[in-house]
N, CA, C and O of each residue as an XYZ file, in Angstrom:
396
protein
N      46.670    -21.218      5.991
C      45.392    -21.225      6.639
C      44.373    -21.856      5.664
O      44.303    -21.478      4.494
N      43.607    -22.798      6.159
C      42.644    -23.451      5.269
C      41.324    -22.671      5.249
O      41.123    -21.737      6.024
N      40.444    -23.077      4.353
C      39.180    -22.357      4.145
C      38.272    -22.398      5.371
O      37.603    -21.416      5.693
N      38.256    -23.527      6.040
C      37.379    -23.681      7.191
C      37.729    -22.683      8.303
O      36.837    -22.070      8.891
N      38.978    -22.527      8.578
C      39.423    -21.601      9.618
C      39.123    -20.158      9.211
O      38.676    -19.352     10.028
N      39.372    -19.847      7.951
C      39.122    -18.492      7.459
C      37.630    -18.153      7.564
O      37.280    -17.052      7.989
N      36.758    -19.076      7.184
C      35.321    -18.848      7.286
C      34.883    -18.704      8.740
O      34.005    -17.895      9.042
N      35.473    -19.464      9.628
C      35.149    -19.372     11.042
C      35.550    -18.006     11.601
O      34.799    -17.416     12.378
N      36.690    -17.510     11.226
C      37.151    -16.200     11.696
C      36.231    -15.095     11.167
O      35.866    -14.177     11.901
N      35.866    -15.194      9.899
C      34.974    -14.187      9.307
C      33.613    -14.209     10.003
O      33.044    -13.153     10.279
N      33.090    -15.396     10.288
C      31.803    -15.516     10.955
C      31.852    -14.911     12.360
O      30.921    -14.216     12.764
N      32.914    -15.166     13.095
C      33.045    -14.620     14.442
C      33.132    -13.095     14.403
O      32.508    -12.421     15.223
N      33.903    -12.542     13.455
C      34.030    -11.091     13.336
C      32.681    -10.475     12.979
O      32.315     -9.433     13.523
N      31.936    -11.109     12.071
C      30.615    -10.596     11.709
C      29.650    -10.641     12.897
O      28.889     -9.696     13.105
N      29.672    -11.720     13.672
C      28.805    -11.816     14.840
C      29.135    -10.744     15.872
O      28.235    -10.144     16.460
N      30.392    -10.511     16.086
C      30.787     -9.464     17.034
C      30.339     -8.096     16.521
O      29.812     -7.284     17.282
N      30.552     -7.845     15.227
C      30.128     -6.572     14.633
C      28.625     -6.375     14.728
O      28.162     -5.285     15.062
N      27.855     -7.425     14.437
C      26.403     -7.332     14.548
C      25.963     -7.122     15.992
O      25.013     -6.382     16.249
N      26.640     -7.760     16.925
C      26.306     -7.577     18.331
C      26.558     -6.157     18.795
O      25.722     -5.576     19.487
N      27.703     -5.586     18.424
C      28.022     -4.209     18.818
C      27.060     -3.236     18.146
O      26.553     -2.316     18.788
N      26.809     -3.440     16.854
C      25.859     -2.564     16.145
C      24.461     -2.659     16.728
O      23.786     -1.639     16.875
N      24.016     -3.850     17.061
C      22.699     -4.039     17.663
C      22.595     -3.368     19.012
O      21.565     -2.783     19.348
N      23.672     -3.453     19.791
C      23.665     -2.798     21.101
C      23.504     -1.296     20.956
O      22.684     -0.695     21.650
N      24.277     -0.673     20.058
C      24.178      0.773     19.873
C      22.811      1.168     19.315
O      22.248      2.184     19.723
N      22.280      0.387     18.399
C      20.958      0.669     17.856
C      19.904      0.589     18.954
O      19.037      1.457     19.051
N      19.978     -0.440     19.773
C      18.998     -0.629     20.840
C      19.100      0.488     21.877
O      18.082      0.990     22.352
N      20.313      0.871     22.224
C      20.462      1.925     23.231
C      19.957      3.268     22.691
O      19.336      4.028     23.435
N      20.209      3.573     21.422
C      19.695      4.823     20.841
C      18.179      4.778     20.719
O      17.519      5.797     20.925
N      17.617      3.631     20.391
C      16.164      3.478     20.277
C      15.516      3.667     21.639
O      14.466      4.300     21.748
N      16.136      3.122     22.673
C      15.603      3.251     24.026
C      15.666      4.704     24.492
O      14.742      5.186     25.147
N      16.750      5.402     24.158
C      16.877      6.808     24.535
C      15.830      7.658     23.825
O      15.254      8.567     24.423
N      15.583      7.365     22.556
C      14.624      8.181     21.801
C      13.207      7.994     22.325
O      12.389      8.906     22.206
N      12.897      6.840     22.900
C      11.570      6.626     23.469
C      11.408      7.349     24.800
O      10.301      7.773     25.131
N      12.482      7.501     25.570
C      12.382      8.092     26.898
C      12.546      9.604     26.887
O      12.142     10.259     27.848
N      13.122     10.183     25.841
C      13.323     11.627     25.820
C      12.001     12.319     25.502
O      11.235     11.834     24.669
N      11.728     13.447     26.156
C      10.481     14.172     25.871
C      10.545     14.799     24.482
O      11.627     15.022     23.940
N       9.370     15.081     23.911
C       9.319     15.664     22.580
C       9.804     17.104     22.628
O       9.550     17.838     23.583
N      10.497     17.479     21.590
C      10.960     18.859     21.514
C       9.817     19.733     21.009
O       8.794     19.226     20.549
N       9.995     21.040     21.097
C       8.943     21.958     20.661
C       8.757     21.879     19.151
O       7.647     22.055     18.649
N       9.836     21.614     18.432
C       9.733     21.470     16.975
C       8.885     20.253     16.624
O       8.064     20.302     15.708
N       9.086     19.178     17.350
C       8.311     17.964     17.121
C       6.844     18.191     17.460
O       5.962     17.707     16.751
N       6.577     18.917     18.532
C       5.201     19.197     18.920
C       4.516     20.087     17.890
O       3.335     19.907     17.595
N       5.254     21.043     17.348
C       4.691     21.920     16.323
C       4.366     21.122     15.070
O       3.337     21.350     14.434
N       5.233     20.193     14.717
C       5.004     19.347     13.546
C       3.777     18.470     13.753
O       2.962     18.314     12.843
N       3.643     17.905     14.935
C       2.482     17.073     15.239
C       1.201     17.894     15.181
O       0.190     17.429     14.655
N       1.235     19.096     15.711
C       0.064     19.972     15.682
C      -0.297     20.338     14.247
O      -1.476     20.388     13.897
N       0.715     20.594     13.411
C       0.458     20.940     12.015
C      -0.175     19.766     11.273
O      -1.057     19.966     10.438
N       0.269     18.540     11.570
C      -0.326     17.364     10.938
C      -1.778     17.184     11.356
O      -2.625     16.847     10.529
N      -2.068     17.403     12.621
C      -3.449     17.290     13.093
C      -4.340     18.342     12.436
O      -5.467     18.042     12.042
N      -3.844     19.565     12.317
C      -4.618     20.628     11.663
C      -4.862     20.296     10.202
O      -5.952     20.537      9.683
N      -3.853     19.744      9.533
C      -3.998     19.395      8.120
C      -5.023     18.284      7.935
O      -5.808     18.319      6.988
N      -5.025     17.298      8.830
C      -5.996     16.212      8.690
C      -7.416     16.706      8.947
O      -8.352     16.261      8.283
N      -7.586     17.611      9.894
C      -8.910     18.186     10.152
C      -9.387     18.996      8.954
O     -10.556     18.917      8.577
N      -8.492     19.772      8.354
C      -8.855     20.580      7.192
C      -9.219     19.682      6.012
O     -10.171     19.964      5.284
N      -8.468     18.612      5.824
C      -8.762     17.684      4.729
C     -10.121     17.027      4.929
O     -10.871     16.850      3.969
N     -10.441     16.668      6.154
C     -11.746     16.084      6.442
C     -12.883     17.054      6.160
O     -13.914     16.668      5.610
N     -12.693     18.309      6.538
C     -13.724     19.321      6.298
C     -13.912     19.561      4.799
O     -15.042     19.707      4.332
N     -12.827     19.600      4.054
C     -12.910     19.802      2.600
C     -13.611     18.626      1.940
O     -14.437     18.811      1.046
N     -13.282     17.420      2.379
C     -13.908     16.230      1.808
C     -15.404     16.218      2.079
O     -16.193     15.891      1.192
N     -15.794     16.567      3.279
C     -17.219     16.597      3.618
C     -17.971     17.625      2.777
O     -19.066     17.344      2.289
N     -17.399     18.800      2.608
C     -18.096     19.830      1.841
C     -18.102     19.502      0.350
O     -19.044     19.876     -0.349
N     -17.097     18.826     -0.149
C     -17.029     18.501     -1.576
C     -17.994     17.388     -1.945
O     -18.511     17.376     -3.062
N     -18.250     16.461     -1.044
C     -19.111     15.326     -1.366
C     -20.537     15.504     -0.876
O     -21.345     14.584     -1.001
N     -20.862     16.642     -0.333
C     -22.219     16.862      0.198
C     -23.232     16.854     -0.950
O     -23.142     17.665     -1.872
N     -24.184     15.940     -0.883
C     -25.219     15.855     -1.893
C     -24.821     15.096     -3.141
O     -25.655     14.914     -4.028
N     -23.585     14.649     -3.246
C     -23.128     13.960     -4.452
C     -23.209     12.448     -4.293
O     -23.613     11.746     -5.220
N     -22.833     11.954     -3.140
C     -22.804     10.514     -2.927
C     -24.203      9.995     -2.603
O     -25.009     10.709     -2.005
N     -24.493      8.750     -2.997
C     -25.808      8.187     -2.663
C     -25.899      7.915     -1.168
O     -24.884      7.807     -0.480
N     -27.112      7.809     -0.683
C     -27.284      7.545      0.735
C     -26.791      6.137      1.061
O     -26.834      5.243      0.216
N     -26.335      5.957      2.266
C     -25.765      4.678      2.670
C     -26.838      3.609      2.775
O     -26.545      2.432      2.567
N     -28.063      3.979      3.090
C     -29.134      3.020      3.280
C     -29.680      2.446      1.977
O     -30.468      1.500      2.020
N     -29.293      2.982      0.826
C     -29.820      2.489     -0.445
C     -29.192      1.144     -0.775
O     -27.968      1.010     -0.795
N     -30.029      0.154     -1.032
C     -29.555     -1.184     -1.390
C     -29.863     -1.418     -2.862
O     -31.031     -1.567     -3.222
N     -28.853     -1.455     -3.721
C     -29.113     -1.622     -5.148
C     -29.610     -3.022     -5.508
O     -30.098     -3.222     -6.620
N     -29.500     -3.991     -4.606
C     -29.911     -5.358     -4.914
C     -31.296     -5.706     -4.379
O     -31.664     -6.880     -4.346
N     -32.062     -4.714     -3.963
C     -33.395     -4.998     -3.448
C     -34.317     -5.539     -4.536
O     -35.126     -6.428     -4.274
N     -34.204     -5.024     -5.724
C     -35.104     -5.453     -6.802
C     -34.341     -6.231     -7.869
O     -34.574     -6.033     -9.061
N     -33.447     -7.098     -7.461
C     -32.680     -7.879     -8.436
C     -33.570     -8.972     -9.032
O     -34.461     -9.477     -8.348
N     -33.344     -9.342    -10.283
C     -34.139    -10.397    -10.900
C     -33.732    -11.770    -10.392
O     -32.608    -11.959     -9.927
N     -34.645    -12.727    -10.482
C     -34.359    -14.100    -10.061
C     -33.696    -14.817    -11.229
O     -34.369    -15.182    -12.193
N     -32.400    -15.020    -11.154
C     -31.661    -15.628    -12.251
C     -31.090    -16.988    -11.875
O     -30.252    -17.519    -12.604
N     -31.516    -17.560    -10.769
C     -31.002    -18.847    -10.344
C     -31.791    -19.960    -11.040
O     -32.967    -20.161    -10.735
N     -31.161    -20.686    -11.971
C     -31.896    -21.732    -12.687
C     -32.213    -22.937    -11.805
O     -33.100    -23.720    -12.146
N     -31.531    -23.105    -10.707
C     -31.770    -24.261     -9.842
C     -33.124    -24.161     -9.156
O     -33.732    -25.185     -8.848
N     -33.605    -22.953     -8.910
C     -34.924    -22.807     -8.288
C     -36.037    -23.296     -9.215
O     -37.046    -23.828     -8.753
N     -35.851    -23.117    -10.497
C     -36.872    -23.517    -11.463
C     -36.783    -25.000    -11.818
O     -37.779    -25.589    -12.238
N     -35.615    -25.611    -11.658
C     -35.411    -26.983    -12.109
C     -35.369    -27.986    -10.958
O     -34.952    -29.125    -11.167
N     -35.775    -27.613     -9.786
C     -35.714    -28.525     -8.649
C     -36.885    -29.506     -8.712
O     -38.034    -29.097     -8.549
N     -36.613    -30.807     -8.949
C     -37.715    -31.767     -9.058
C     -38.313    -32.124     -7.700
O     -39.403    -32.695     -7.659
N     -37.664    -31.821     -6.616
C     -38.133    -32.208     -5.292
C     -38.749    -31.033     -4.532
O     -38.772    -31.043     -3.301
N     -39.233    -30.050     -5.227
C     -39.758    -28.859     -4.580
C     -41.053    -29.141     -3.817
O     -41.247    -28.599     -2.729
N     -41.944    -29.978     -4.361
C     -43.235    -30.241     -3.727
C     -43.219    -31.489     -2.866
O     -44.269    -31.872     -2.352
N     -42.096    -32.134     -2.686
C     -42.012    -33.347     -1.876
C     -41.904    -32.943     -0.415
O     -41.169    -32.015     -0.076
N     -42.632    -33.633      0.448
C     -42.640    -33.251      1.861
C     -41.363    -33.661      2.573
O     -40.925    -32.955      3.482
N     -40.746    -34.779      2.196
C     -39.478    -35.199      2.798
C     -38.426    -35.250      1.713
O     -38.665    -35.787      0.631
N     -37.290    -34.707      1.991
C     -36.198    -34.702      1.036
C     -35.511    -36.061      1.067
O     -35.053    -36.479      2.131
N     -35.422    -36.773     -0.066
C     -34.821    -38.109     -0.065
C     -33.299    -38.076      0.135
O     -32.694    -39.117      0.392
N     -32.688    -36.924      0.024
C     -31.227    -36.833      0.123
C     -30.744    -36.427      1.504
O     -29.541    -36.252      1.697
N     -31.628    -36.275      2.458
C     -31.196    -35.894      3.820
C     -30.897    -37.084      4.635
O     -30.522    -36.956      5.800
């Protein structure tokens, strides 16, 4: 048996294996989407929701009065550091020659 035939046989076997595996994976995935949640799953979901609510409440109480207000803008009184504003030779010209 030459190499070409052997590689062809291996490729066909792999394709068949992937097809069968994909079919079983897809059918199990489809079943898991259609089955209703069990009570254990619902309890777990409820526990996660309670934990997230508790974490939010703790975060709010821990940061109360510590963080700056959202409306404060630290750049309102920034200095003018742009050298181009001071060095523009065409500032007083009524028409810009470069337009």
